[in-house]
C-alpha positions as CSV (number, residue, x, y, z in Angstrom):
1,X,138.7,119.5,139.4
2,X,138.3,116.2,137.6
3,X,139.4,113.2,139.8
4,X,142.6,111.5,138.8
5,X,142.8,107.8,138.2
6,X,144.9,105.6,140.4
7,X,147.5,105.3,137.8
8,X,147.7,109.0,137.2
9,X,147.8,109.6,140.9
10,X,150.5,107.1,141.5
11,X,152.7,108.3,138.6
12,X,152.4,112.0,139.9
13,X,153.4,110.9,143.4
14,X,156.3,109.0,142.1
15,X,157.5,112.1,140.2
16,X,157.1,114.2,143.2
17,X,159.0,111.8,145.6
18,X,161.7,111.2,143.1
19,X,162.5,114.9,142.9
20,X,162.0,115.7,146.5
21,X,165.5,114.4,147.3
22,X,167.3,116.6,144.8
23,X,165.7,120.0,145.6
24,X,167.5,121.3,148.6
25,X,167.3,119.8,152.1
26,X,165.3,116.7,153.0
27,X,162.9,118.9,155.0
28,X,162.4,121.2,151.9
29,X,161.9,118.1,149.7
30,X,159.3,116.8,152.1
31,X,157.5,120.0,152.3
32,X,157.3,120.2,148.5
33,X,156.2,116.6,148.4
34,X,153.4,117.2,151.0
35,X,152.3,120.3,149.2
36,X,152.0,118.6,145.9
37,X,150.6,115.5,147.3
38,X,147.8,117.4,149.1
39,X,146.7,118.8,145.7
40,X,146.7,115.2,144.2
41,X,144.8,113.9,147.2
42,X,142.2,116.5,146.9
43,X,141.7,115.6,143.3
44,X,141.6,111.8,143.7
45,X,139.5,111.9,146.9
46,X,136.9,114.3,145.5
47,X,133.7,112.8,146.6
48,X,135.3,110.7,149.4
49,X,137.0,113.2,151.5
50,X,134.0,113.2,153.9
51,X,134.7,109.5,154.6
52,X,137.0,108.1,157.3
53,X,139.5,107.2,154.7
54,X,139.6,110.8,153.5
55,X,140.4,112.0,157.0
56,X,143.0,109.1,157.2
57,X,144.7,110.4,154.1
58,X,144.8,114.1,155.2
59,X,146.3,113.1,158.5
60,X,149.0,111.3,156.7
61,X,149.7,114.3,154.6
62,X,150.7,116.3,157.6
63,X,153.3,114.0,158.9
64,X,157.0,115.0,158.4
65,X,158.7,111.7,158.9
66,X,162.5,112.0,158.6
67,X,162.9,108.3,157.6
68,X,164.1,107.4,154.1
69,X,163.5,103.9,152.7
70,X,164.3,101.8,149.6
71,X,161.6,102.2,147.1
72,X,161.2,98.4,146.4
73,X,157.3,98.7,146.5
74,X,157.2,100.2,143.0
75,X,159.8,97.8,141.5
76,X,162.9,100.2,141.3
77,X,165.6,100.8,143.8
78,X,165.2,104.6,144.4
79,X,165.5,106.6,147.6
80,X,162.1,107.9,148.5
81,X,160.5,109.8,151.4
82,X,158.5,107.3,153.6
83,X,155.9,110.0,153.8
84,X,155.2,109.7,150.1
85,X,154.8,106.0,150.4
86,X,152.2,106.7,153.1
87,X,150.6,109.2,150.8
88,X,150.5,106.8,147.9
89,X,148.7,104.1,149.9
90,X,146.4,106.7,151.4
91,X,145.4,107.8,147.9
92,X,144.8,104.2,146.8
93,X,142.5,103.6,149.8
94,X,140.6,106.9,149.1
95,X,140.1,105.9,145.4
96,X,138.6,102.6,146.5
97,X,136.5,104.3,149.1
98,X,135.2,106.8,146.4
99,X,134.5,104.0,144.1
100,X,132.5,102.1,146.8
101,X,130.7,105.3,147.8
102,X,129.5,106.1,144.3
103,X,128.5,102.5,143.3
104,X,124.9,102.5,142.0
105,X,122.0,100.6,143.7
106,X,119.6,99.0,141.2
107,X,116.2,98.0,142.6
108,X,115.1,94.9,140.7
109,X,111.7,93.1,140.9
110,X,110.7,89.8,139.5
111,X,108.4,86.8,139.8
112,X,109.7,83.8,141.4
113,X,109.8,81.6,138.3
114,X,112.8,83.4,137.0
115,X,114.6,83.7,140.4
116,X,117.1,80.9,139.8
117,X,118.5,82.5,136.7
118,X,118.3,86.0,138.1
119,X,120.2,85.2,141.2
120,X,123.2,84.0,139.1
121,X,123.0,86.9,136.6
122,X,122.7,89.5,139.3
123,X,125.9,88.0,140.9
124,X,127.7,88.3,137.6
125,X,126.4,92.0,137.2
126,X,127.5,93.0,140.7
127,X,131.0,91.4,140.1
128,X,131.4,93.0,136.8
129,X,130.1,96.6,137.5
130,X,130.6,96.9,141.4
131,X,127.0,98.1,141.6
132,X,124.6,96.6,144.2
133,X,121.2,95.0,143.3
134,X,118.3,95.3,145.7
135,X,116.3,92.3,144.5
136,X,112.7,91.8,145.4
137,X,111.0,88.5,144.5
138,X,107.3,87.7,144.7
139,X,104.4,85.7,143.2
140,X,102.8,87.2,140.1
141,X,100.0,88.6,142.1
142,X,102.2,90.3,144.7
143,X,104.6,91.7,142.1
144,X,101.6,93.1,140.2
145,X,100.2,94.7,143.3
146,X,103.6,96.4,144.1
147,X,103.9,97.8,140.7
148,X,100.3,99.0,140.5
149,X,100.7,100.6,143.9
150,X,103.5,102.7,142.5
151,X,106.5,101.2,144.4
152,X,109.7,102.5,142.9
153,X,112.0,99.8,141.1
154,X,114.5,100.3,138.4
155,X,114.1,97.0,136.5
156,X,111.2,94.7,136.3
157,X,111.1,91.0,135.0
158,X,107.4,89.7,134.7
159,X,105.4,87.6,132.3
160,X,104.4,89.3,128.9
161,X,100.8,89.7,129.9
162,X,101.7,91.3,133.3
163,X,104.2,93.6,131.5
164,X,101.4,94.7,129.2
165,X,99.3,95.6,132.2
166,X,102.2,97.6,133.6
167,X,102.8,99.3,130.4
168,X,99.2,100.5,130.3
169,X,99.7,102.2,133.7
170,X,102.6,104.1,132.2
171,X,105.1,102.2,134.3
172,X,107.7,101.5,131.6
173,X,110.5,103.7,130.2
174,X,109.7,103.8,126.4
175,X,111.7,101.4,124.1
176,X,113.4,99.5,126.9
177,X,111.1,96.4,126.8
178,X,113.0,93.2,125.8
179,X,112.1,89.5,125.7
180,X,114.1,87.6,128.1
181,X,113.2,83.9,128.4
182,X,110.4,81.4,128.5
183,X,109.5,78.4,130.7
184,X,107.3,75.4,130.0
185,X,105.5,72.9,132.3
186,X,107.2,69.9,133.7
187,X,106.3,67.0,135.9
188,X,107.5,66.5,139.4
189,X,107.4,63.1,141.3
190,X,108.6,61.9,144.7
191,X,112.5,61.8,145.4
192,X,112.5,58.0,145.3
193,X,109.9,57.6,142.6
194,X,110.5,56.5,139.0
195,X,109.2,59.1,136.7
196,X,106.7,57.7,134.1
197,X,107.4,58.0,130.4
198,X,105.9,61.3,129.1
199,X,108.1,61.7,126.1
200,X,105.1,61.6,123.7
201,X,101.5,63.0,123.9
202,X,100.2,59.4,124.1
203,X,102.6,58.5,126.9
204,X,101.8,61.8,128.8
205,X,98.1,61.0,128.7
206,X,98.7,57.5,129.9
207,X,100.7,58.8,132.9
208,X,98.0,61.2,133.8
209,X,95.3,58.5,133.6
210,X,97.4,56.1,135.7
211,X,98.4,58.5,138.4
212,X,96.3,58.3,141.7
213,X,96.7,61.9,142.4
214,X,97.9,65.0,140.5
215,X,99.0,68.4,142.0
216,X,98.3,71.5,139.9
217,X,98.3,75.1,140.5
218,X,95.2,77.4,140.8
219,X,93.9,78.1,137.3
220,X,91.9,81.1,138.5
221,X,95.2,83.2,139.3
222,X,96.3,85.1,136.2
223,X,99.9,84.6,134.9
224,X,100.6,81.4,136.8
225,X,101.5,77.8,136.0
226,X,98.0,76.8,137.0
227,X,96.5,78.5,133.9
228,X,98.8,76.7,131.6
229,X,98.4,73.4,133.2
230,X,94.6,73.7,132.9
231,X,94.9,74.4,129.2
232,X,97.3,71.5,128.7
233,X,94.8,69.0,130.4
234,X,92.0,70.3,128.4
235,X,93.9,70.0,125.3
236,X,95.1,66.4,126.1
237,X,91.5,65.2,126.0
238,X,91.5,63.6,129.5
239,X,90.3,66.3,131.7
240,X,87.0,64.6,132.4
241,X,88.7,61.3,133.4
242,X,91.4,62.9,135.8
243,X,89.4,65.8,137.2
244,X,88.5,63.9,140.4
245,X,92.2,63.2,141.0
246,X,93.3,66.9,140.6
247,X,94.5,68.7,143.8
248,X,94.9,72.4,143.6
249,X,98.0,73.4,145.7
250,X,100.4,76.0,146.4
251,X,103.9,75.8,144.9
252,X,106.0,74.7,147.8
253,X,103.2,73.1,149.9
254,X,102.1,71.1,146.9
255,X,105.7,69.8,146.2
256,X,106.2,69.0,149.8
257,X,103.1,66.8,149.7
258,X,104.7,65.0,146.6
259,X,108.0,64.6,148.5
260,X,106.2,62.9,151.4
261,X,104.3,60.6,149.1
262,X,100.9,62.3,149.7
263,X,100.5,63.3,146.1
264,X,101.8,61.1,143.3
265,X,102.7,63.6,140.6
266,X,102.5,67.3,140.0
267,X,102.8,69.7,137.0
268,X,104.5,73.1,137.6
269,X,106.8,75.5,135.8
270,X,109.9,73.7,135.1
271,X,112.0,76.4,136.7
272,X,110.1,76.0,139.8
273,X,110.4,72.3,140.4
274,X,112.1,72.1,143.8
275,X,115.3,70.1,144.6
276,X,113.5,68.0,147.3
277,X,111.3,66.3,144.6
278,X,112.5,64.7,141.2
279,X,112.0,66.3,137.9
280,X,110.2,64.0,135.5
281,X,110.6,65.9,132.3
282,X,108.6,68.4,130.3
283,X,105.1,68.2,128.8
284,X,105.8,66.9,125.3
285,X,105.0,69.0,122.2
286,X,102.5,70.0,120.9
287,X,100.8,69.9,124.3
288,X,103.5,72.1,125.9
289,X,102.5,75.7,126.9
290,X,104.9,78.4,127.8
291,X,105.1,81.5,129.9
292,X,107.1,84.3,128.3
293,X,109.1,86.8,130.4
294,X,110.1,90.2,129.5
295,X,112.4,92.6,131.1
296,X,112.2,96.4,131.1
297,X,113.3,99.6,132.8
298,X,110.6,101.5,134.8
299,X,109.6,105.0,134.2
300,X,110.5,105.8,137.7
301,X,114.0,104.6,137.7
302,X,116.5,106.7,139.5
303,X,119.4,104.8,138.1
304,X,119.1,104.8,134.4
305,X,122.7,104.0,133.4
306,X,123.0,101.1,136.0
307,X,119.5,99.8,135.1
308,X,120.5,99.8,131.3
309,X,123.6,97.8,132.1
310,X,121.6,95.3,134.1
311,X,119.0,94.9,131.3
312,X,121.8,94.3,128.7
313,X,123.4,91.6,130.9
314,X,120.0,89.9,131.6
315,X,119.5,89.6,127.8
316,X,123.1,89.0,126.7
317,X,124.4,85.9,125.0
318,X,127.0,85.5,127.7
319,X,124.3,84.9,130.3
320,X,122.2,82.4,128.3
321,X,123.8,79.5,130.2
322,X,122.4,81.0,133.4
323,X,118.9,80.8,132.1
324,X,119.2,77.4,130.8
325,X,120.7,75.9,133.9
326,X,117.7,77.3,135.8
327,X,115.2,75.5,133.6
328,X,114.3,78.4,131.3
329,X,114.9,79.0,127.7
330,X,116.5,82.3,126.7
331,X,114.9,84.2,124.0
332,X,117.4,85.0,121.1
């Protein structure tokens, strides 16, 4: 039997209860009400009768309350068996329980550079669909290891080169890969410092030459900001002059050193500049370099429909503001 909607169940119960008063004695009416309501409850509860809410409803159906009450709760003044009212609310609760019991759980994995945006979009997705998202975040290396090891996820958001590698392993569901966003490199300074002018290539080069120390990521780790920063510094033509001032750091430890005044400036993904330092602006064009992030459904997904809904939301125009507010540029 196909489960009834809440409105259909309510309307059926109203009909039953309205007629129970006119068909013989009150007890006879109540018996008819209980018999029909049991059928409705079986239909609407369906998948949820094994829950405590289902048990609650069935117990209520077996009550034979002699009380009669004014049916103000549905907006009309009609005489209704109080047992019908109990059944109605029981059906409502079972429907809610069934909905919660069948909500999908989507397993999402991404690199940390997109976490700020994804946290917001995932919240919107869960609110809109009622589905739960089990979200795993890691460094590019950790995420690649998990995917290569065959850990099961439904949706993945990584850099385009990392997605290429995963596709070669047969990890993607065909035709689901979509461009999501990109992020450039920006400067971080101490929370009380005045950021230098870096609006033009000439100003950016001057800021690098004048800085006493510069924090950068490790350029030997693939798909990280350190690779892009190294290319930017090479293209700026000042690498030889500033090389002694460069300090290779981890993302959070390096910015903590900047916050403490131990390092003067740092260059990181804009979306990963932490709130305990001050953002000094983006690297100017044409020196700027970007990491492009793609989203795809994995070949091993167990929640294809829910995963498709999440992918659509991640790349929808309605969610572009979430990407932008987190320092990323959504891809049209």
